[in-house]
VOGUZA-269512 format. One record per residue (C-alpha): x, y, z. Coordinates in Angstrom, 3 decimals, decimal comma, always signed. Each point is the difference from the previous one (the first is absolute). Layout:
(site (X Y Z)),
...
END
This chain:
(site (+62,163 +199,093 +63,958)),
(site (-3,546 -0,184 +1,289)),
(site (-0,707 +0,186 +3,699)),
(site (-0,934 -3,675 +0,077)),
(site (+3,279 -1,032 -1,647)),
(site (+1,962 +2,143 +2,452)),
(site (-1,919 -1,473 +2,921)),
(site (+0,565 -3,542 -1,298)),
(site (+3,736 +0,596 -0,401)),
(site (+0,161 +1,604 +3,454)),
(site (-1,777 -3,004 +1,512)),
(site (+2,446 -2,434 -1,565)),
(site (+2,919 +2,079 +1,272)),
(site (-1,405 +0,314 +3,514)),
(site (-0,953 -3,647 +0,333)),
(site (+3,341 -1,164 -1,400)),
(site (+1,858 +2,330 +2,367)),
(site (-1,936 -1,158 +3,023)),
(site (+0,278 -3,632 -1,058)),
(site (+3,791 +0,350 -0,108)),
(site (-0,041 +0,854 +3,704)),
(site (-2,505 -2,814 +0,643)),
(site (+2,343 -2,415 -1,770)),
(site (+2,917 +1,149 +2,147)),
(site (-1,754 +0,077 +3,374)),
(site (-2,647 -2,714 -0,371)),
(site (+1,292 -2,387 -2,656)),
(site (+3,642 -0,073 +1,064)),
(site (+1,511 +1,510 -3,156)),
(site (+3,152 +2,106 +0,304)),
(site (+0,006 +3,653 +1,000)),
(site (+1,089 +0,901 -3,546)),
(site (-3,652 -0,450 -0,970)),
(site (-0,590 +3,393 +1,614)),
(site (+2,070 +1,853 -2,622)),
(site (-2,402 -0,551 -2,911)),
(site (-2,795 +0,385 +2,533)),
(site (+1,095 +3,526 +0,892)),
(site (+0,412 +0,854 -3,691)),
(site (-3,495 -1,317 -0,762)),
(site (-1,490 +2,049 +2,836)),
(site (+1,715 +3,129 -1,341)),
(site (-1,487 -0,688 -3,458)),
(site (-3,408 -0,431 +1,663)),
(site (+0,253 +3,405 +1,689)),
(site (+1,147 +1,696 -3,199)),
(site (-2,837 -1,550 -2,017)),
(site (-2,642 +1,305 +2,394)),
(site (+1,211 +3,556 -0,629)),
(site (-0,978 -0,478 -3,669)),
(site (-3,717 -0,310 +0,800)),
(site (-2,045 +2,921 -1,288)),
(site (-1,646 +1,027 +3,265)),
(site (-0,033 +3,352 +1,725)),
(site (+0,638 -1,556 +3,423)),
(site (+2,347 -2,788 +1,061)),
(site (-2,497 -1,433 +2,479)),
(site (-2,584 -0,509 -2,734)),
(site (+2,535 -1,687 -2,291)),
(site (+1,107 -2,279 +2,862)),
(site (-3,590 -0,840 +0,979)),
(site (-0,914 -1,021 -3,545)),
(site (+3,205 -2,012 -0,227)),
(site (-1,134 -2,092 +2,968)),
(site (-2,623 -1,812 -2,070)),
(site (+2,485 -0,804 -2,745)),
(site (+2,507 -1,218 +2,589)),
(site (-2,535 -2,418 +1,474)),
(site (-0,837 -1,477 -3,406)),
(site (+3,676 -0,252 -0,953)),
(site (+0,779 -1,704 +3,305)),
(site (-2,489 -2,736 -0,833)),
(site (+1,550 -0,437 -3,445)),
(site (+3,391 -0,315 +1,741)),
(site (-1,503 -2,534 +2,421)),
(site (-1,050 -2,157 -2,927)),
(site (+2,872 +0,564 -2,462)),
(site (+2,976 +0,042 +2,370)),
(site (-1,125 -1,791 +3,144)),
(site (-2,144 -2,604 -1,741)),
(site (-3,147 +0,565 +2,068)),
(site (-3,162 +0,665 -1,962)),
(site (-2,158 +2,808 +1,412)),
(site (-3,428 -1,152 +1,140)),
(site (-3,340 +1,613 -0,802)),
(site (+0,228 +2,249 +3,065)),
(site (+3,403 +1,275 -1,082)),
(site (-1,323 +0,751 -3,480)),
(site (-3,181 +1,630 +1,303)),
(site (+1,903 +2,172 +2,462)),
(site (+2,460 +1,006 -2,685)),
(site (-2,813 +0,959 -2,377)),
(site (-1,566 +2,206 +2,680)),
(site (+3,363 +1,684 +0,566)),
(site (+0,505 +0,618 -3,726)),
(site (-3,430 +1,607 -0,246)),
(site (+0,924 +2,221 +2,946)),
(site (+3,307 +0,908 -1,636)),
(site (-1,787 +0,920 -3,233)),
(site (-2,460 +2,211 +1,889)),
(site (+2,852 +1,797 +1,767)),
(site (+2,094 +0,430 -3,132)),
(site (-2,711 +0,763 -2,554)),
(site (-2,702 +1,696 +2,057)),
(site (-0,952 +3,540 -0,994)),
(site (+1,611 +2,679 +2,147)),
(site (-1,443 +3,390 +0,835)),
(site (+1,865 +2,713 -1,871)),
(site (+1,846 -2,476 -2,207)),
END
């Protein structure tokens, strides 16, 4: 799996896990929604360990850009609210930052 695919899968797992708690606490769904939410968050954490990076902090920082973009896809696909131009622009900036962090040349590497 490429880093991008792992990051994309991690984002789906994290957003789904967090949304399960949102559904319980903010949308009035039953507490049983937290069970798949916890499982999804565990999958998210496991996926991030699969990133080929020497340091966890760097892998997590690069993931942030992917998470932001995936959150806007979730906003549109699941919540039915289309991101506006500022959402898309901000997301693009974050993805460029993530690419710089993940793919930038490292001294001694």
